[in-house]
C-alpha positions in Angstrom: 0.0 0.0 0.0 1.5 3.4 -1.0 2.6 5.6 2.0 -0.1 7.9 3.3 -2.9 6.0 1.5 -5.8 5.2 3.8 -6.7 1.5 4.1 -9.9 0.1 2.6 -12.7 0.4 5.2 -16.0 -1.4 5.3 -19.1 0.8 5.3 -21.7 -1.0 7.4 -22.9 1.8 9.6 -26.1 3.8 9.2 -29.5 2.6 7.9 -30.1 1.2 4.4 -32.7 3.9 3.6 -30.5 6.6 5.0 -27.6 5.6 2.8 -29.8 5.4 -0.3 -31.4 8.8 0.4 -28.1 10.6 0.7 -27.9 12.3 -2.6 -26.8 16.0 -2.8 -26.1 18.3 -5.7 -22.3 18.1 -5.8 -22.5 17.1 -9.5 -24.3 20.4 -10.2 -21.2 22.2 -8.8 -19.1 20.4 -11.3 -21.5 21.4 -14.1 -21.1 25.1 -13.2 -18.5 25.9 -15.9 -15.4 27.6 -14.5 -14.9 31.2 -15.7 -11.7 30.2 -17.5 -13.8 27.8 -19.6 -16.8 30.0 -20.3 -14.9 33.1 -21.2 -12.5 33.6 -24.0 -8.9 34.0 -23.0 -7.0 37.2 -23.7 -6.1 37.8 -27.2 -2.4 37.3 -26.7 -3.0 33.9 -25.2 -5.5 32.8 -27.8 -3.1 33.7 -30.7 -0.4 31.5 -29.5 0.5 28.7 -31.9 -1.9 25.8 -32.0 -4.5 27.3 -29.6 -8.1 26.7 -30.6 -11.3 28.2 -29.2 -14.9 27.3 -29.9 -18.4 26.8 -28.8 -20.1 23.8 -27.2 -23.9 24.0 -27.1 -26.2 21.5 -25.3 -29.7 21.4 -24.1 -29.0 19.9 -20.7 -26.0 19.8 -18.4 -25.6 16.1 -18.5 -25.1 16.2 -22.3 -22.1 18.5 -21.9 -20.6 16.9 -18.8 -17.7 15.4 -20.7 -16.5 18.8 -21.9 -16.8 20.3 -18.4 -15.0 17.3 -16.8 -12.2 17.4 -19.5 -11.8 21.2 -19.5 -8.4 21.2 -17.8 -7.1 18.4 -20.1 -8.4 20.2 -23.2 -6.8 23.5 -22.0 -3.4 21.7 -21.8 -3.9 20.8 -25.5 -4.6 24.5 -26.3 -8.4 23.9 -26.6 -10.9 26.2 -24.8 -14.6 26.6 -25.2 -17.6 28.6 -24.3 -20.5 26.5 -23.1 -24.0 27.6 -24.3 -27.3 26.1 -23.1 -29.6 25.9 -26.1 -32.8 25.1 -24.2 -34.9 26.4 -21.4 -35.3 23.2 -19.5 -38.4 21.0 -19.1 -41.7 21.7 -17.4 -44.6 19.8 -16.1 -48.0 20.9 -14.7 -47.5 18.4 -11.9 -44.4 20.4 -10.8 -45.4 24.1 -10.6 -41.9 25.2 -9.8 -40.7 23.7 -13.1 -43.3 25.8 -15.0 -42.2 28.9 -13.1 -38.5 28.2 -13.9 -39.2 27.5 -17.5 -41.2 30.8 -17.9 -38.5 32.8 -16.2 -35.8 31.4 -18.4 -37.9 32.2 -21.5 -38.6 35.8 -20.4 -35.4 37.0 -18.9 -32.3 37.6 -21.2 -29.5 35.3 -20.5 -26.0 36.0 -22.0 -25.1 32.3 -21.9 -27.7 31.5 -24.5 -27.5 32.4 -28.1 -25.7 30.1 -30.4 -26.1 32.3 -33.4 -24.9 35.4 -31.4 -21.7 33.8 -30.2 -21.1 32.1 -33.6 -21.2 35.6 -35.1 -19.5 37.7 -32.5 -16.9 35.4 -30.8 -13.5 37.0 -31.1 -12.0 33.7 -32.2 -13.9 30.7 -33.5 -12.2 27.5 -34.6 -15.0 25.0 -33.9 -18.7 24.7 -33.0 -19.9 21.5 -31.3 -23.6 20.9 -31.2 -24.5 18.2 -28.7 -27.3 16.5 -30.5 -30.2 14.7 -28.9 -33.4 16.3 -30.1 -32.1 19.9 -30.5 -31.6 20.0 -34.3 -35.1 18.8 -34.9 -36.6 21.3 -32.5 -34.7 24.4 -33.9 -33.4 23.5 -37.4 -33.4 27.2 -38.7 -31.3 28.4 -35.8 -28.7 25.6 -36.2 -28.7 26.0 -40.0 -27.9 29.7 -39.6 -25.2 29.1 -37.0 -23.4 26.5 -39.1 -23.5 28.8 -42.1 -21.9 31.6 -40.1 -19.3 29.1 -38.7 -18.5 27.9 -42.2 -18.0 31.4 -43.5 -15.6 32.1 -40.6 -13.7 28.9 -41.4 -14.7 27.1 -38.2 -15.3 23.3 -38.0 -18.9 22.3 -37.3 -19.4 19.1 -35.3 -22.7 17.4 -34.6 -22.0 15.1 -31.6 -24.8 12.8 -30.9 -25.4 11.6 -27.4 -28.3 9.4 -28.6 -30.5 9.0 -31.6 -32.6 5.9 -32.0 -35.6 5.7 -29.6 -36.0 9.4 -28.8 -35.4 10.8 -32.3 -37.9 8.4 -33.8 -40.6 9.4 -31.2 -39.8 13.1 -31.7 -40.0 12.9 -35.5 -43.4 11.2 -35.2 -44.6 13.9 -32.9 -43.4 16.8 -35.0 -44.6 15.3 -38.3 -48.3 15.5 -37.2 -48.7 18.7 -39.2 -47.5 19.9 -42.7 -45.4 22.6 -41.0 -43.9 19.9 -38.8 -43.1 17.7 -41.8 -41.2 20.7 -43.3 -39.4 21.2 -40.1 -38.2 17.6 -40.0 -37.1 17.7 -43.7 -35.2 20.9 -42.9 -33.4 19.2 -40.0 -32.5 16.1 -41.9 -31.0 18.2 -44.8 -28.9 20.0 -42.3 -27.5 16.9 -40.6 -26.5 15.4 -44.0 -24.5 18.4 -45.1 -21.1 17.0 -46.2 -18.9 19.6 -44.4 -20.4 18.9 -41.0 -18.5 16.3 -39.0 -20.8 13.7 -37.5 -19.7 12.0 -34.3 -21.3 10.0 -31.5 -20.5 9.0 -28.0 -20.9 5.2 -28.4 -21.1 2.6 -31.2 -24.9 2.3 -30.6 -25.4 6.0 -31.1 -23.1 6.0 -34.2 -25.1 3.1 -35.7 -28.4 4.8 -34.9 -27.3 8.0 -36.6 -26.0 6.2 -39.7 -29.3 4.2 -40.0 -31.6 7.1 -39.3 -30.0 9.6 -41.7 -28.4 7.2 -44.2 -24.9 8.2 -43.4 -21.5 6.4 -43.2 -18.4 6.9 -41.2 -19.9 8.5 -38.0 -17.1 8.7 -35.5 -17.4 7.3 -32.0 -15.3 9.4 -29.6 -16.7 8.1 -26.3 -17.7 10.2 -23.4 -16.6 11.0 -19.8 -18.6 11.4 -16.6 -18.1 14.3 -14.3 -16.6 13.0 -11.0 -15.1 15.2 -8.4 -11.6 14.2 -7.3 -12.7 13.7 -3.7 -15.2 11.0 -4.8 -12.4 8.6 -5.5 -12.2 7.0 -2.1 -11.0 3.6 -1.1 -14.0 1.9 0.4 -15.2 -1.6 0.8 -18.7 -2.6 -0.3 -21.3 -2.8 2.5 -22.6 -6.0 4.0 -25.0 -7.5 3.5 -24.4 -6.9 -0.2 -26.3 -4.2 -2.0 -27.0 -3.9 -5.8 -28.3 -0.8 -7.5 -29.5 0.7 -10.7 -29.7 4.4 -11.5 -32.1 6.1 -14.0 -35.6 7.1 -14.7 -38.0 4.4 -13.5 -39.4 3.3 -16.8 -39.9 0.3 -19.1 -37.0 1.4 -21.4 -34.7 1.4 -18.4 -35.7 -2.1 -17.6 -37.4 -1.8 -14.3 -39.2 -5.1 -14.8 -35.9 -6.8 -15.7 -34.2 -5.4 -12.6 -37.0 -6.6 -10.3 -36.9 -10.0 -12.0 -33.2 -10.4 -11.3 -33.6 -9.2 -7.8 -36.5 -11.7 -7.0 -34.5 -14.6 -8.5 -31.6 -13.7 -6.2 -33.8 -13.3 -3.1 -35.2 -16.8 -3.6 -31.7 -18.1 -2.7 -30.3 -15.3 -0.5 -32.8 -13.4 1.5 -30.2 -11.0 2.9 -29.5 -9.2 -0.3 -30.7 -5.6 -0.9 -31.6 -3.8 -4.0 -32.0 -0.1 -4.7 -33.2 1.9 -7.7 -32.3 5.6 -7.8 -34.0 7.9 -10.2 -37.1 9.9 -11.2 -40.7 8.6 -10.9 -39.8 5.8 -8.5 -42.7 4.2 -6.7 -42.7 2.7 -3.2 -41.6 -1.0 -3.1 -44.9 -1.6 -1.3 -46.8 -0.4 -4.4 -45.0 -2.8 -6.8 -47.2 -6.0 -7.2 -44.3 -8.4 -8.0 -42.4 -7.3 -4.9 -45.5 -7.4 -2.6 -46.5 -10.9 -3.9 -43.1 -12.3 -2.7 -43.2 -10.4 0.6 -39.8 -8.9 0.1 -40.5 -5.1 0.2 -38.0 -4.7 3.0 -35.2 -5.8 0.7 -35.9 -3.0 -1.8 -35.5 0.8 -1.6 -36.4 3.2 -4.3 -35.3 6.8 -4.0 -34.9 10.0 -6.0 -31.7 12.0 -6.6 -30.6 15.1 -8.5 -27.0 14.0 -8.7 -25.0 10.8 -9.1 -25.1 9.2 -5.6 -21.4 8.2 -5.5 -21.7 7.3 -1.8 -24.3 4.8 -2.6 -22.3 3.4 -5.5 -19.3 2.9 -3.3 -21.5 1.0 -0.7 -22.9 -1.2 -3.4 -21.4 -4.4 -4.8 -22.3 -3.6 -8.4 -24.8 -2.1 -10.7 -27.5 -4.2 -12.4 -27.8 -2.1 -15.6 -31.0 -3.3 -17.3 -31.6 -0.7 -20.0 -33.2 -2.0 -23.1 -31.9 0.9 -25.2 -29.0 3.2 -24.1 -26.5 5.0 -26.2 -24.1 5.6 -23.3 -24.8 5.0 -19.6 -23.0 7.6 -17.6 -23.8 5.6 -14.5 -21.9 2.6 -15.9 -18.7 4.7 -16.2 -19.4 6.2 -12.8 -19.7 2.7 -11.3 -16.5 1.5 -12.9 -14.7 4.7 -11.7 -15.8 3.7 -8.1 -14.3 0.2 -8.6 -17.6 -1.6 -8.7 -18.7 -4.3 -11.2 -21.2 -3.9 -14.0 -23.9 -6.4 -14.9 -25.6 -5.6 -18.2 -27.1 -7.0 -21.4 -25.3 -7.0 -24.7 -26.3 -4.6 -27.5 -26.4 -1.4 -25.5 -23.9 1.3 -24.6 -23.5 -0.4 -21.2 -21.9 -3.5 -22.8 -19.6 -1.3 -24.9 -18.5 0.5 -21.8 -18.0 -2.6 -19.6 -16.2 -4.4 -22.3 -14.3 -7.6 -21.3 -14.1 -6.5 -17.6 -17.9 -6.5 -17.1 -20.5 -9.2 -16.7 -22.4 -9.0 -20.1 -25.3 -11.4 -20.9 -27.5 -12.2 -23.8 -30.5 -9.9 -24.3 -32.8 -10.0 -21.3 -31.3 -13.3 -19.9 -32.2 -12.5 -16.3 -31.6 -16.0 -15.1 -27.9 -15.9 -16.1 -27.6 -12.4 -14.7 -29.0 -13.5 -11.4 -26.5 -16.3 -11.1 -23.7 -13.8 -11.6 -25.1 -11.4 -9.1 -25.4 -14.3 -6.5 -21.8 -15.3 -7.2 -20.6 -11.7 -6.7 -22.6 -11.4 -3.4 -21.0 -14.6 -2.1 -17.5 -13.1 -2.3 -15.8 -11.3 0.6 -16.2 -7.6 0.5 -12.5 -7.0 -0.5 -13.0 -9.3 -3.6 -16.1 -7.2 -4.7 -13.8 -4.3 -5.4 -13.3 -4.2 -9.1 -9.9 -2.7 -9.9 -10.1 -3.9 -13.6 -13.2 -1.8 -14.1 -11.5 1.3 -12.7 -8.5 0.7 -15.1 -10.8 0.5 -18.1 -12.6 3.6 -17.0 -9.4 5.5 -16.6 -8.0 4.3 -19.9 -11.1 4.6 -22.1 -13.6 6.9 -20.4 -11.8 9.3 -18.2 -11.5 13.0 -18.9 -8.0 12.6 -20.3 -9.1 9.9 -22.8 -12.0 12.0 -24.0 -9.8 15.1 -24.4 -7.3 13.1 -26.6 -10.1 11.9 -28.9 -11.8 15.2 -29.2 -8.5 16.9 -30.0 -8.0 14.4 -32.8 -11.6 14.9 -34.0 -10.9 18.6 -34.4 -8.5 17.7 -37.2 -10.9 15.3 -38.8 -12.5 17.2 -41.7 -14.9 15.2 -44.0 -13.0 13.7 -46.8 -9.7 13.4 -44.9 -8.0 10.2 -43.8 -8.8 9.2 -40.3 -7.2 5.8 -39.7 -4.3 7.3 -37.8 -6.5 9.1 -35.3 -7.4 7.3 -32.1 -11.2 6.7 -32.2 -12.9 3.9 -30.4 -14.4 0.8 -32.1 -17.3 -1.2 -30.9 -15.3 -3.0 -28.3 -13.9 0.1 -26.8 -10.4 -0.5 -28.2 -8.6 2.3 -30.0 -8.6 2.1 -33.8 -4.9 2.3 -34.7 
């Protein structure tokens, strides 16, 4: 053990529900972009050889977290950026505060918003990155104007897709209900297929979805990086009795039924195990018929959070990642960074991230997954620490790795050779 490094310590104190409910907003502090990132540097600094400055626009903080996390690594490579939110957030009549927040953001002027403005008036502009989920379909005219200005200024335009498949299909169907909506969709699809725009994605799944949806080829996969504060990297043993978690919106797409199926199979043979789901729209375990029928509600805890619950991840013995469709699961990388094992199904971003160090099973084979979870739970706490997962996270999905690949992407203009640049293939290995 290196000098001065604290020993691994078991975390068994406190209550199960208390540990699950401990979720603060530290991640939001990370997503507040440092002034050095948001503001252009002085002219003398920006004119030094090799320095590049651009814009990164996203509709939600989580979509831009890789750039924020990698800001220092990018700066070391002479790359700085201004982060622009291109949306006003979401609202729901069931949450009056969200409606008030949405209305306030629409009415009050905000200097951070305005992709067209900053594309036109930035002192220096070498690139514009549009983090694409649904944004291009919602505002195709604005993005068409911004890319035209960027092209005139000689800046590289990159559409970086965080997802495409399920949500884009649903969005297109919703927008296309009217003739005006159909024209809007056609305008957006013409924009995406412009040859001078570099198309990239954060996972093989997202890249394939983009290629299939738009009829493209050669969409680059540059991976992604979660935002993790340095003080979250703590040596800590998993709790006993073993706890297994999943994090995400409580929905069919996220595989809530698959998660419960795996948990119930495990509890049939080990009644001491505990299972926790963290996310939005979670019910009480007592309101889930399958759980009530088995009389094991005390073994489950469902809770909400605004930020990744790293304390809970460290207490766990692994994540049961059951998403049916996921371009890139930030929680998978976060779990690997905390030295915990990943259990997931093949064919999603989770299996790409976990690679050969994860427990990857055939689609929806909950019986096999339950066997692996039981085997993990039977190990001593020290053996449930997954150092191989951490090494894969550091090598492939840490901020430094993302900064390296983005720096190479900046030189990847359409029509130029790209084989010498380090992009990831479907297995997470660099293409050399």
